[in-house]
C-alpha positions as CSV (number, residue, x, y, z in Angstrom):
1,M,80.0,130.7,63.1
2,M,83.2,129.3,64.5
3,L,86.1,130.9,65.7
4,R,89.5,127.9,66.0
5,P,92.4,129.0,68.3
6,E,95.5,128.5,66.0
7,A,97.8,127.7,68.3
8,Q,101.5,128.3,67.8
9,G,103.7,126.0,69.6
10,H,105.6,126.6,72.9
11,L,105.5,130.6,72.9
12,C,105.8,131.1,76.8
13,R,107.6,133.5,78.9
14,T,107.6,133.2,82.2
15,R,107.6,136.9,84.0
16,P,110.9,137.0,86.1
17,T,110.5,135.5,89.6
18,D,112.1,134.2,93.0
19,L,110.4,131.0,93.2
20,V,110.1,128.9,96.4
21,F,108.7,125.5,96.9
22,V,108.6,124.9,100.6
23,V,107.8,121.0,100.5
24,D,105.9,118.7,103.3
25,S,108.5,115.0,103.3
26,S,107.5,114.3,107.1
27,R,106.4,110.7,107.3
28,S,103.4,110.6,106.6
29,V,104.8,110.6,102.8
30,R,105.8,107.9,101.9
31,P,109.6,107.4,99.7
32,M,107.0,106.3,96.6
33,E,104.8,109.9,96.5
34,F,107.7,111.7,97.3
35,E,109.2,110.9,94.5
36,K,105.9,111.8,92.5
37,V,106.3,115.2,94.4
38,K,109.6,115.9,92.8
39,V,108.0,114.9,88.9
40,F,105.0,117.4,89.8
41,L,108.6,119.7,91.2
42,S,110.4,119.2,87.9
43,Q,107.5,119.8,85.7
44,V,106.5,122.7,86.8
45,I,109.8,123.7,86.2
46,E,110.5,122.8,82.9
47,S,108.4,125.3,81.9
48,L,109.7,128.5,83.3
49,D,111.9,130.8,81.9
50,V,115.1,129.1,84.3
51,G,117.9,132.3,84.6
52,P,119.6,134.5,86.5
53,N,116.9,137.3,85.5
54,A,115.1,135.5,84.7
55,T,113.2,132.8,87.3
56,R,115.1,132.0,90.0
57,V,113.9,129.0,91.8
58,G,115.0,127.4,95.8
59,L,113.6,124.7,97.8
60,V,112.8,123.9,101.0
61,N,112.4,120.5,103.1
62,Y,110.8,119.6,105.7
63,A,108.9,117.6,108.5
64,S,110.0,118.0,112.7
65,S,113.0,120.6,111.4
66,V,113.8,122.9,108.1
67,K,116.0,121.8,105.2
68,Q,117.2,124.1,102.2
69,E,118.1,121.9,99.5
70,F,118.7,124.3,97.3
71,P,118.9,128.1,97.5
72,L,117.5,131.1,94.4
73,R,121.6,131.7,93.6
74,A,122.4,127.4,93.8
75,H,121.7,127.3,89.8
76,S,121.2,129.0,87.2
77,S,120.2,126.5,84.0
78,K,117.5,124.3,83.8
79,A,119.1,121.3,83.7
80,E,121.1,122.2,86.8
81,L,117.6,122.4,89.2
82,L,116.5,119.0,87.7
83,Q,119.7,117.1,88.7
84,A,119.2,118.6,91.9
85,V,115.3,118.1,92.0
86,R,116.3,113.6,91.8
87,R,118.8,114.5,94.1
88,I,116.3,115.5,97.6
89,Q,115.7,112.8,100.1
90,P,112.1,112.9,102.3
91,L,113.2,114.0,106.3
92,S,111.1,111.0,107.7
93,T,110.0,113.0,110.6
94,G,107.0,115.1,112.0
95,T,105.5,118.3,110.7
96,M,106.4,122.0,110.8
97,T,104.8,123.2,108.6
98,G,104.7,127.2,110.2
99,L,108.7,127.0,110.9
100,A,109.0,126.1,106.6
101,I,107.4,129.3,105.8
102,H,109.2,131.1,108.0
103,F,112.2,129.9,106.6
104,A,111.3,130.4,103.1
105,I,110.5,134.1,104.0
106,T,112.9,135.2,106.0
107,K,116.1,132.8,105.5
108,A,114.6,131.3,101.5
109,L,113.9,134.9,99.8
110,S,116.4,136.9,101.2
111,D,119.5,138.6,99.5
112,A,121.9,136.6,101.2
113,E,120.0,133.2,98.7
114,G,119.8,134.7,96.0
115,G,116.7,136.7,96.7
116,R,116.7,140.3,94.2
117,P,115.3,143.5,95.4
118,R,111.5,144.0,95.6
119,S,110.5,145.1,92.1
120,P,107.1,144.8,89.9
121,D,108.8,143.7,87.6
122,I,110.0,140.7,89.8
123,S,107.4,138.0,91.0
124,K,107.8,136.2,95.1
125,V,106.3,132.9,95.2
126,V,106.2,130.9,97.2
127,I,104.7,127.1,96.9
128,V,103.6,124.6,99.5
129,V,102.8,121.0,99.3
130,T,101.3,119.5,102.6
131,D,99.6,115.9,103.1
132,G,99.2,116.4,106.8
133,R,98.3,118.6,110.0
134,P,100.9,120.8,110.8
135,Q,102.3,121.0,114.8
136,D,102.4,124.9,114.9
137,S,100.2,127.5,113.6
138,V,100.6,128.8,110.0
139,R,97.8,131.5,110.4
140,D,100.3,134.3,111.4
141,V,103.7,133.6,109.6
142,S,101.5,133.4,106.1
143,A,99.2,136.6,106.4
144,R,102.9,138.1,107.1
145,A,104.9,137.0,104.3
146,R,101.4,138.3,102.0
147,A,101.2,141.7,103.9
148,S,105.3,142.0,102.2
149,G,104.4,140.8,98.7
150,I,104.9,137.1,98.7
151,E,102.3,135.2,96.9
152,L,101.1,132.1,98.8
153,F,99.8,128.9,96.7
154,A,99.3,126.1,98.9
155,I,98.5,121.9,97.4
156,G,97.4,119.7,99.4
157,V,97.5,115.8,99.6
158,G,94.6,112.8,100.9
159,R,94.0,114.3,104.7
160,V,95.6,117.4,105.3
161,D,93.3,120.4,106.8
162,K,91.7,122.5,104.6
163,A,91.4,124.6,106.4
164,T,95.2,125.1,107.2
165,L,95.3,125.6,103.4
166,Q,93.0,128.4,103.1
167,Q,95.3,129.7,106.3
168,I,98.1,129.9,104.0
169,A,97.4,131.0,100.5
170,S,96.8,134.5,98.8
171,E,93.6,135.9,97.5
172,P,91.3,135.0,95.5
173,Q,91.9,131.5,96.8
174,D,89.8,129.2,94.2
175,E,93.1,130.4,92.8
176,H,95.9,129.5,95.3
177,V,94.8,126.9,96.9
178,D,94.7,123.3,95.4
179,Y,93.6,119.5,96.7
180,V,94.1,116.7,95.4
181,E,92.9,112.9,97.0
182,S,96.6,111.3,96.5
183,Y,100.1,111.5,95.3
184,S,99.3,109.8,92.3
185,V,97.3,112.3,90.8
186,I,99.8,115.8,92.0
187,E,100.8,115.6,88.7
188,K,98.4,117.2,87.2
189,L,98.2,120.4,88.6
190,S,101.3,121.3,87.1
191,K,99.5,122.4,83.8
192,K,97.7,124.8,86.2
193,F,101.1,126.2,87.6
194,Q,102.4,126.8,84.0
195,E,99.6,128.3,83.1
196,A,100.0,130.5,86.2
197,F,103.8,131.4,85.3
198,C,103.5,132.3,81.6
199,L,102.8,135.2,79.9
200,V,102.9,135.0,75.7
201,S,104.2,137.9,74.0
202,D,101.7,139.5,72.1
203,L,101.5,138.3,68.3
204,C,98.7,140.3,67.4
205,A,100.5,143.6,68.6
206,T,103.3,142.3,66.6
207,G,101.9,141.0,63.1
208,D,102.7,137.5,63.9
209,H,99.6,135.7,63.2
210,D,97.3,135.3,59.6
211,C,94.1,137.0,60.6
212,E,92.4,138.4,57.5
213,Q,90.5,140.8,60.1
214,V,90.4,140.4,63.9
215,C,93.9,139.1,65.9
216,I,93.1,138.1,70.1
217,S,95.6,137.5,71.5
218,S,95.9,134.4,73.6
219,P,98.0,132.0,76.1
220,G,99.7,129.7,73.9
221,S,98.2,130.8,70.9
222,Y,95.6,133.8,68.9
223,T,92.2,133.2,67.7
224,C,91.0,135.3,64.4
225,A,87.4,136.8,64.7
226,C,85.5,139.3,62.0
227,R,84.2,142.6,61.4
228,E,80.5,142.8,62.4
229,G,78.7,141.3,59.0
230,F,81.0,139.3,58.9
231,T,81.4,135.2,59.4
232,L,85.1,133.5,59.9
233,N,85.6,131.0,57.1
234,S,86.7,127.1,57.9
235,D,90.7,128.2,58.3
236,G,89.7,129.9,61.4
237,K,91.4,133.1,59.5
238,T,90.0,135.0,56.0
239,C,86.1,136.1,56.3
240,N,83.4,136.9,54.3
241,V,80.0,139.1,53.8
242,C,77.4,137.4,56.0
243,N,74.4,136.6,54.1
244,G,72.5,139.8,53.2
245,G,75.8,142.4,52.8
246,G,78.4,143.2,55.3
247,G,77.3,145.2,58.7
248,S,73.6,146.0,58.0
249,S,72.1,144.6,61.3
250,A,72.0,147.3,64.2
251,T,72.9,146.2,67.2
252,D,72.9,147.7,70.8
253,L,75.5,145.8,73.1
254,V,76.4,147.1,77.1
255,F,78.5,145.5,79.0
256,L,77.6,144.5,83.0
257,I,81.4,145.0,84.5
258,D,81.1,143.6,87.9
259,G,83.2,146.0,89.7
260,S,83.1,143.7,93.7
261,K,86.2,144.0,96.2
262,S,86.9,140.2,95.1
263,V,87.4,141.1,91.8
264,R,91.3,142.9,92.3
265,P,92.4,146.0,90.7
266,E,94.4,144.0,88.3
267,N,91.9,141.5,86.6
268,F,90.1,144.4,86.4
269,E,92.1,146.1,84.6
270,L,91.9,142.9,82.3
271,V,88.0,143.1,81.9
272,K,88.7,146.4,80.4
273,K,91.0,145.2,78.1
274,F,89.0,142.1,76.8
275,I,86.0,144.8,76.8
276,N,87.9,146.9,73.8
277,Q,89.9,144.0,72.2
278,I,85.9,143.3,71.7
279,V,85.1,146.8,70.5
280,D,87.6,145.5,68.1
281,T,85.1,143.6,66.4
282,L,82.6,145.9,65.7
283,D,81.2,148.6,63.0
284,V,81.3,151.1,65.6
285,S,77.9,153.7,64.3
286,D,75.3,155.8,65.1
287,K,73.5,152.8,62.2
288,L,74.9,149.6,63.1
289,A,76.8,149.7,66.2
290,Q,76.6,151.3,69.7
291,V,77.6,150.5,73.0
292,G,77.4,151.3,77.2
293,L,78.9,150.3,79.9
294,V,77.7,149.7,83.4
295,Q,79.5,148.8,86.7
296,Y,78.2,147.6,89.9
297,S,79.6,146.4,93.5
298,S,76.8,147.1,96.3
299,S,75.5,149.7,94.1
300,V,75.1,150.5,90.2
301,R,76.6,153.1,87.6
302,Q,76.3,153.5,84.5
303,E,79.6,154.3,83.7
304,F,78.1,156.1,79.8
305,P,74.8,155.4,78.1
306,L,74.3,153.6,74.7
307,G,75.5,156.4,72.1
308,R,77.3,158.9,73.6
309,F,80.4,157.6,71.9
310,H,80.5,157.5,67.9
311,T,84.1,155.7,67.5
312,K,85.5,153.5,68.3
313,K,88.4,155.2,69.9
314,D,85.9,156.9,72.0
315,I,84.6,154.0,73.6
316,K,88.2,152.3,74.3
317,A,89.4,155.6,75.7
318,A,86.2,155.4,78.4
319,V,86.5,152.1,79.7
320,R,89.7,152.1,79.7
321,N,88.8,155.6,82.1
322,M,86.3,153.4,84.1
323,S,87.4,153.9,88.3
324,Y,87.3,150.3,90.3
325,M,84.0,150.8,92.6
326,E,85.7,147.5,94.8
327,K,82.5,146.8,97.0
328,G,80.0,144.1,97.3
329,T,78.4,142.2,94.8
330,M,74.4,142.7,94.1
331,T,74.3,141.5,90.4
332,G,70.4,140.7,90.4
333,A,70.2,145.1,91.2
334,A,72.6,145.2,88.6
335,L,70.9,142.8,85.8
336,K,67.7,144.6,87.1
337,Y,69.1,148.2,85.8
338,L,70.2,146.9,82.4
339,I,66.2,145.1,81.9
340,D,64.8,148.8,83.0
341,N,67.7,151.1,82.0
342,S,70.0,150.5,79.9
343,F,68.0,149.6,76.7
344,T,66.1,152.0,77.0
345,V,64.8,154.6,74.3
346,S,65.9,157.8,76.9
347,S,69.0,155.7,77.8
348,G,70.1,156.0,73.3
349,A,68.5,152.2,72.9
350,R,66.9,151.9,69.1
351,P,64.1,150.4,68.3
352,G,64.2,147.1,66.2
353,A,67.9,147.5,66.8
354,Q,69.3,143.4,68.4
355,K,69.7,144.1,72.4
356,V,72.5,142.5,73.5
357,G,74.0,142.8,76.9
358,I,77.4,140.6,78.3
359,V,77.5,140.3,82.1
360,F,81.0,139.5,83.7
361,T,81.3,138.7,87.3
362,D,83.9,136.7,89.6
363,G,81.6,135.3,92.5
364,R,78.2,134.7,93.8
365,S,75.5,137.7,94.2
366,Q,74.5,138.8,97.8
367,D,70.8,139.7,96.0
368,Y,68.5,137.5,94.3
369,I,69.9,137.3,90.3
370,N,66.5,134.5,89.3
371,D,63.9,137.2,88.2
372,A,65.8,140.0,86.7
373,A,68.2,137.2,84.7
374,K,64.6,135.7,83.3
375,K,62.9,138.6,82.8
376,A,65.7,139.3,80.2
377,K,65.8,135.7,78.8
378,D,62.1,136.6,77.9
379,L,62.7,138.8,76.3
380,E,60.7,138.7,72.7
381,E,63.0,138.7,69.8
382,D,63.0,139.9,66.2
383,P,63.1,136.6,64.0
384,C,64.6,138.5,61.8
385,A,67.2,139.5,63.9
386,C,68.1,136.2,65.3
387,E,70.6,134.5,63.3
388,S,72.8,137.4,63.1
389,I,72.9,137.7,67.1
390,V,73.1,134.5,67.6
391,K,76.4,135.5,64.8
392,F,77.5,137.6,67.6
393,Q,77.2,135.6,70.4
394,T,79.2,132.5,68.9
395,K,81.9,135.3,67.7
396,V,81.5,136.8,71.7
397,E,81.1,133.3,73.6
398,G,85.2,132.4,71.1
399,L,86.3,135.2,72.9
400,L,85.5,134.6,76.3
401,Q,87.1,130.8,75.0
402,A,90.5,132.5,74.5
403,L,91.3,134.1,77.4
404,T,92.7,132.3,80.2
405,R,91.8,131.0,83.2
406,K,94.6,132.8,85.2
407,H,93.2,136.4,84.1
408,I,89.5,136.3,83.8
409,L,87.2,135.8,86.0
410,S,83.7,133.8,85.6
411,Q,82.4,134.5,82.5
412,K,78.6,134.4,81.4
413,L,76.4,136.0,78.3
414,L,73.2,137.2,79.3
415,R,71.1,136.2,76.0
416,G,69.2,139.6,75.0
417,G,65.9,140.2,72.7
418,G,65.1,143.0,70.4
419,E,62.0,145.0,71.4
């Protein structure tokens, strides 16, 4: 069974944001390279909802000194912003990156320059583009910016000092630090930032889709899926009953969720939401699908075992109520718990049912995982259940692929065998 995303054109809208670009135009940046930076800036701006009540954009140009090219309040349309970017000229002197960041957070984002009062509904973002070692310190000023709620992205080009980028950027660094070898390829980063600022209306919730059974929202599109016991047709929208009847296979499904500190609360909530989207695709009952949930960080906690809840509504409520552990990352211990405890009869597992584990993790484990993972993969499979297991896993893999890279952590599907 293959899931096919149905593209819906330009559905991207951006969260209201006060966005300031901080651009290095020191003498190491040649004129043609600076033009490449301007193309990159323009491509990012093109993807934004620009307006007084949407996204406001300002730009700070720096070298040995700092020049505000235009404040947040200056331009209320995309066309005006693009024209203003085209007019910018390089300053061609030294590299005072710390001074430029200080200017951005104290002046460029201020109320006087068009910055809006702090609110959970409005993001404050600074994107720093630099190609050299700063002649001043960036550590303290960047830390103050992050502590005040400003999100910092750092883009390094060429022989830039990568430690400087790490001192500037917000966490997680793999989302906020980018490096390219030359200005000739900086435009490749525009797609990442277009996605980073993109909020897409939930087409599934509004009913604006063609899915026969299950609709899964994804950035700029949606994906159709089928309930357990059905397979998606080649049109990517309609479903057929699987061979052997609809929903006849018993499945014991356990989610193993990384609750470590690096996940961050907002991403943990996104994982919970996605788990509930998978639950929506299941036929939950004593004879068909059962769901269990285990969270881990420095320790392992069973949130609920297989068979405790008998309806989708109760399972989804338990997932929503799960609290975030926020400690270390002991993935090996969690996998061992999954194998030794979660799929036992005493924990609600049924003899003969398909056993499927789905592991969500976002980082390096602090313990050894190979033995536990190999043991899970090597469990003897019931050949009669193989086809339905593959179909179920293909469906889940499709749902995982439908998620935006901005939001979801590293996803790994752990294939479990039948008893």
